[in-house]
C-alpha angles and dihedrals in degrees: 000000000000120000119228110248120223126227115289121233091254092051091049090050091052091049092050091049091051091048089050092055091048094049091045091053090051095046095057095062090043090052092050091046092052091049091052092049091052092048092049092048091050092049089051092052091047090056089052089051091050091053090048090053090054090050091050090050093050091051098040103027091235144054121265125252120239128268108256100157121124110252094029113241100184093248128112122254102227137221099046126227134159091288097059108029086101127040140093120337113266089234097166092055090049098041094232138120119287101211138058123225090280092054094251119134116254118250124224132200123185134172112246093230091064093056097061118113115244093032112223097223096175092053091049092051089057103038103034124194137281093227110110142177127208139164126248091268090061099253111145127213089236122053092216119073093212100044112068120177095204122110099170140359128212118191149165124222087222129215097332093052095227139092115270125212111336097346091113130141115284093006114137094208119071130187122234115185146125127290113277121183117193116170093174094053107023092179089067094052119107125193106146112134113210143174133171143207112231119219090234092057090048095048093046091054093048094048093044091053094049100257095140 
């Protein structure tokens, strides 16, 4: 009667290698899927923040300043000046979440003219703001270089937890673009998640709610 032979060491090694390839192939889509879920969740929270900013503006007649205290307390540092137009989101004042899907605090950039109380809406309609948003190719939201339609920007540093490209502190031009992962050249990666509040949306809400 023949005895059943077990797997040889070579056969076991081949099996493990094959399993490794299979598992690796499965992990890549799962990794991409998780990234997309985190991006979508962050975008959703940013929209909630934008709505909260509109509510704050209706109640207070202005937009909040950023939170620049150390340690951060989630409350705006008002009045605004060049030192606190950008900082952490004043999440306590707005009643929203503090962190993005990667557990990094949201950043917030507002133009000083939109934080004045009372807000001079007619002046803002005429003068506009220097705060601008463009894509990586250099195309701006507005066709005119001196007429931005952006009142405030809320953004996440994304998975890497740092500003990509020109999304640096106190810079008036921010980059809005798709997710780009580049392990070979990390400096070319882009994972910032950004949204903005247009001045027209802000003004329409204030006028509709009787803040003339």
